[in-house]
C-alpha positions, 0 to 999 in steps of 0.5 A, a space after each residue: 210150151 206153146 200158148 194154147 189160149 188166144 186172148 184175141 179170139 173169143 171162145 166159141 161154143 154151141 150150146 145146141 149141138 156142142 160144136 166149138 166152131 160156131 155159136 148157138 146164133 149161128 148153129 146150122 143144125 138149129 136152123 135145120 131142125 127149125 126148117 124141118 119142124 116148120 115143114 112138118 107143121 105145114 104138112 100137118 095143117 094141110 092134112 088137117 084141112 083136107 080131112 076137114 074138107 073131106 068131113 064137110 063133103 061126106 055130111 052134105 
């Protein structure tokens, strides 16, 4: 019977995406999702600034 366990290699399992080839800290999906969310927040802030500028212009 072949030995399945490798005691010299630490077990890896990502709690974010469930993959078994990396840990949570190294998850490419988590990093990509965080970058996408950051870009969405920036776009929302830009839109709010544009709306605010438009409202100030129309009020004057």
